[in-house]
C-alpha positions in Angstrom: -156.6 25.8 56.3 -157.3 22.8 54.0 -160.5 22.5 51.8 -161.6 20.0 49.2 -164.1 21.5 46.6 -165.8 20.2 43.5 -167.0 21.8 40.3 -169.7 21.3 39.6 -170.4 20.4 43.0 -174.0 18.8 41.9 -174.8 16.8 38.9 -177.7 14.5 38.0 -177.7 10.8 38.5 -176.5 8.8 35.3 -175.2 12.0 33.8 -171.9 10.6 32.6 -170.7 13.2 30.3 -169.3 15.7 32.7 -165.6 16.5 33.8 -165.7 17.1 37.5 -162.8 19.2 38.8 -161.1 18.7 42.2 -159.8 21.7 43.8 -157.6 21.1 46.8 -156.6 24.4 48.6 -154.0 24.5 51.3 -153.8 28.2 53.0 -155.7 29.4 49.7 -153.0 27.9 47.4 -153.9 24.9 45.1 -152.6 21.6 45.6 -150.5 20.6 42.2 -150.3 17.1 41.2 -147.1 15.3 40.5 -146.2 12.1 38.9 -144.4 10.9 42.0 -147.7 10.8 44.3 -150.7 8.5 44.0 -153.9 10.2 44.2 -157.0 8.6 45.4 -160.6 10.3 45.8 -162.4 8.4 48.5 -166.2 8.8 48.6 -168.9 7.9 51.2 -172.2 8.8 52.6 -174.2 8.2 55.7 -173.9 4.8 55.6 -170.2 4.7 55.2 -167.5 4.2 52.7 -168.5 3.8 49.0 -165.6 3.7 46.7 -162.2 4.9 45.4 -161.5 7.0 42.5 -157.9 6.9 41.0 -156.7 10.4 39.9 -153.9 11.3 37.7 -154.9 14.9 37.5 -157.2 17.1 39.6 -160.2 16.0 37.6 -162.4 12.8 36.7 -165.1 11.8 34.6 -168.8 11.7 35.9 -168.7 8.1 34.3 -166.9 7.0 37.5 -170.1 7.9 39.4 -172.6 5.5 37.2 -174.7 3.6 39.2 -174.6 5.6 42.4 -177.9 6.7 43.8 -178.9 10.2 44.4 -177.2 11.4 47.8 -174.9 14.1 49.1 -171.5 12.3 49.1 -168.7 13.2 51.4 -165.2 12.9 49.9 -161.3 12.8 50.9 -158.3 13.1 48.7 -155.7 10.6 49.8 -152.2 11.7 48.6 -149.5 8.8 48.9 -145.8 8.9 48.7 -144.1 5.5 49.4 -145.3 4.6 52.9 -146.8 7.9 53.9 -150.3 9.1 53.3 -151.7 12.8 53.7 -155.3 13.3 53.7 -157.0 16.3 52.5 -158.9 18.1 54.1 -157.2 17.7 57.3 -160.7 18.8 59.1 -164.3 18.1 57.8 -164.6 16.9 54.2 -165.5 17.6 50.7 -169.0 17.3 49.3 -170.4 16.2 45.9 -174.0 16.2 45.3 -176.1 13.6 43.0 -179.3 14.9 42.3 -182.3 12.5 41.0 -183.1 13.1 37.3 -186.7 13.0 35.9 -186.6 9.1 35.4 -186.7 8.7 39.3 -190.3 9.8 39.4 -192.1 6.7 37.9 -195.8 7.6 37.6 -198.9 6.6 35.7 -201.6 8.6 33.8 -204.5 9.3 36.1 -208.0 10.0 34.9 -209.0 13.8 35.4 -212.4 14.6 36.9 -213.9 18.1 37.0 -215.3 19.8 40.3 -218.6 19.2 38.7 -218.2 15.7 38.2 -216.9 15.1 41.6 -220.0 17.0 43.1 -222.3 14.9 41.1 -220.5 11.7 42.0 -220.8 12.6 45.6 -224.4 13.6 45.4 -225.0 10.1 43.7 -223.2 8.1 46.3 -224.9 9.8 49.0 -228.6 9.5 47.5 -228.0 5.7 46.9 -226.8 5.2 50.5 -229.3 7.1 52.2 -232.7 5.6 53.6 -234.4 7.3 50.8 -232.3 5.7 48.1 -233.5 3.4 45.4 -232.9 -0.4 45.6 -232.6 -2.7 42.8 -236.0 -3.9 43.4 -239.0 -2.2 45.1 -240.5 1.3 45.2 -238.5 4.6 44.6 -237.8 6.3 47.6 -237.7 10.2 48.4 -234.6 12.0 47.4 -231.9 12.0 50.0 -230.0 15.1 51.1 -227.8 16.7 48.7 -223.9 16.8 49.2 -223.9 20.4 49.9 -226.5 19.8 52.7 -224.3 17.0 54.0 -221.4 19.4 54.2 -223.4 22.0 56.0 -224.8 19.2 58.5 -221.1 18.5 59.3 -220.8 21.9 60.8 -219.5 23.9 57.6 -220.8 27.1 56.5 -220.9 28.9 53.3 -222.4 28.8 49.9 -222.5 26.0 47.3 -219.4 27.7 45.7 -217.7 27.6 48.9 -218.5 23.8 49.1 -217.1 23.3 45.7 -214.0 25.2 46.5 -213.5 22.8 49.6 -213.3 19.9 47.2 -210.2 21.3 45.5 -206.8 20.1 47.0 -204.8 23.0 48.4 -201.7 24.2 46.5 -198.3 22.6 48.0 -196.2 25.5 49.5 -193.0 26.0 47.6 -189.9 24.6 49.4 -187.2 27.2 49.9 -183.6 26.4 49.7 -180.2 28.2 49.4 -179.0 29.3 46.0 -176.6 27.3 43.8 -176.4 29.6 40.8 -176.9 33.0 39.7 -177.8 34.6 36.3 -177.0 38.2 35.4 -180.0 39.8 33.8 -178.8 42.9 31.9 -181.9 43.8 30.0 -182.2 46.9 32.1 -178.7 48.5 32.1 -179.8 51.1 34.8 -180.5 48.4 37.4 -178.5 45.3 36.7 -180.1 42.1 38.3 -178.8 39.0 39.7 -181.2 36.0 39.4 -180.7 33.1 41.7 -181.8 29.5 41.0 -184.1 29.5 44.3 -186.3 32.4 43.2 -184.3 35.1 44.8 -183.4 38.1 42.8 -181.3 41.2 43.5 -181.0 44.8 42.3 -178.0 46.7 42.3 -179.5 50.2 42.6 -176.0 51.8 42.5 -175.3 50.5 39.2 -175.7 52.7 36.3 -175.9 52.2 32.4 -172.3 53.3 32.1 -171.1 50.0 34.2 -172.7 46.9 32.7 -168.9 45.6 32.6 -169.0 45.6 36.3 -171.6 43.0 36.4 -169.9 40.3 34.3 -166.2 41.1 34.7 -163.5 42.0 32.2 -163.6 38.8 30.5 -167.2 38.8 30.2 -169.7 36.7 32.3 -168.1 33.4 32.9 -165.2 34.7 34.9 -166.0 32.5 37.8 -162.5 31.4 39.0 -161.8 34.4 41.2 -159.7 33.8 44.2 -159.7 37.5 45.2 -162.5 39.8 45.6 -162.6 42.1 42.5 -164.1 45.6 42.6 -165.5 45.7 39.0 -166.6 42.1 38.7 -169.7 42.1 41.0 -171.4 38.9 40.0 -168.4 37.2 39.0 -167.3 37.4 42.6 -170.7 35.8 43.7 -170.4 33.1 41.1 -166.8 32.4 42.0 -168.0 31.9 45.6 -170.8 29.6 44.5 -168.2 27.5 42.7 -165.9 27.4 45.6 -162.8 29.5 44.2 -163.6 32.5 46.2 -163.5 32.2 50.0 -164.5 34.4 52.9 -161.0 34.8 53.9 -160.1 36.2 50.8 -162.9 38.6 51.1 -161.6 39.8 54.3 -158.4 40.8 52.5 -160.2 43.5 50.3 -160.7 47.0 50.9 -163.8 48.6 51.9 -164.0 50.7 48.8 -164.1 47.4 46.7 -167.5 46.9 48.0 -169.2 50.1 47.4 -171.1 48.9 44.2 -173.2 46.8 46.6 -174.4 49.9 48.7 -178.4 49.9 48.9 -178.7 46.6 46.9 -182.2 45.1 47.4 -183.3 41.0 47.8 -186.4 40.2 46.6 -188.1 37.0 47.6 -185.3 36.2 50.3 -184.3 32.7 51.5 -183.3 34.0 54.8 -184.7 36.8 56.9 -182.1 39.4 57.6 -184.3 41.3 60.0 -183.8 38.5 62.5 -180.1 40.1 63.0 -178.4 43.4 64.1 -176.0 44.2 61.3 -174.5 47.2 63.0 -171.3 45.6 63.9 -171.0 43.3 60.8 -167.7 43.9 58.8 -166.0 41.9 56.1 -162.7 43.8 55.7 -159.9 44.1 58.3 -160.4 47.8 58.2 -163.9 47.9 58.3 -166.7 50.0 56.7 -170.4 50.0 56.4 -170.3 51.5 52.7 -171.3 48.4 50.7 -169.7 45.7 52.6 -172.6 45.0 55.1 -175.2 45.2 52.2 -172.9 42.6 50.5 -172.8 40.3 53.5 -176.8 40.5 54.2 -177.4 40.0 50.4 -175.4 36.8 50.5 -177.2 35.8 53.7 -180.6 36.6 52.2 -179.9 34.4 49.1 -178.6 31.4 51.3 -175.0 31.7 50.2 -173.7 32.9 53.6 -174.8 30.7 56.7 -175.7 32.0 60.0 -172.2 30.8 61.3 -170.5 33.0 58.7 -172.4 36.1 59.4 -171.9 36.0 63.2 -168.2 35.4 62.6 -168.4 38.7 60.7 -170.0 40.5 63.6 -173.8 40.1 63.2 -175.8 39.1 66.2 -179.0 37.6 66.4 -181.7 39.7 68.0 -183.4 38.2 71.2 
């Protein structure tokens, strides 16, 4: 199996001071660059081929992306030796995201009006437009209907406060998305929490004050290039998966006991609904156990890191 992974996988448009690592995996082994090969990264998007980036090592400067608009770009690594070229990955493509920065939002300062001012303005307009309004010349007419009464006449019901509330624009519902990073919150050492950048947060309730190291890994938080599932580096396993180093295939080589610290973990503000699936036959490891590994799989799906395709391949089934 071949994969092409970028780290970081997403940067902001016009951020030209980043080094983007290019990770090419072949059967879970990294492709080593040699001097006798020519390496070319080819980028495209939905409109087609965009540009080439020549590589002499498995990384490049984000300066190479300057001028490209925000989009999710597809990529292939072409490795040439004489008249022969091998393209990685052999199936699908790599993905590199450019996200719009704040300057993409061109706005202007708008005047602010209070609800009372809006109400008064509506009443004034209705009075002047009604048959009882006051013309520039002539006699003063009778007062027209209030804005509140006009609102009632249109079939609405309620108090004046209900009418005022109806003038307020409804709040936009937040857009849910899958997680792209996690932060380890160790303020409560008895209940180490992982906070994801999409609003999900996870309690590891089997964790205790004597295992804060388990949250961050032996080298401290930042050991995020793990290529095998490690029992005592819980959140590093998750971040390494996000970064593209730890694959599901590597997790399947672990033992059930390596997942024990995930037993009874709880996901708050989930991105995906785990209750739509039957998890009784879901297993990650080859030997199979429900002591933690099912909880881990459910957590990864709930925060948006495991796709539906992944959990179905692990044995979960969708309820009818």
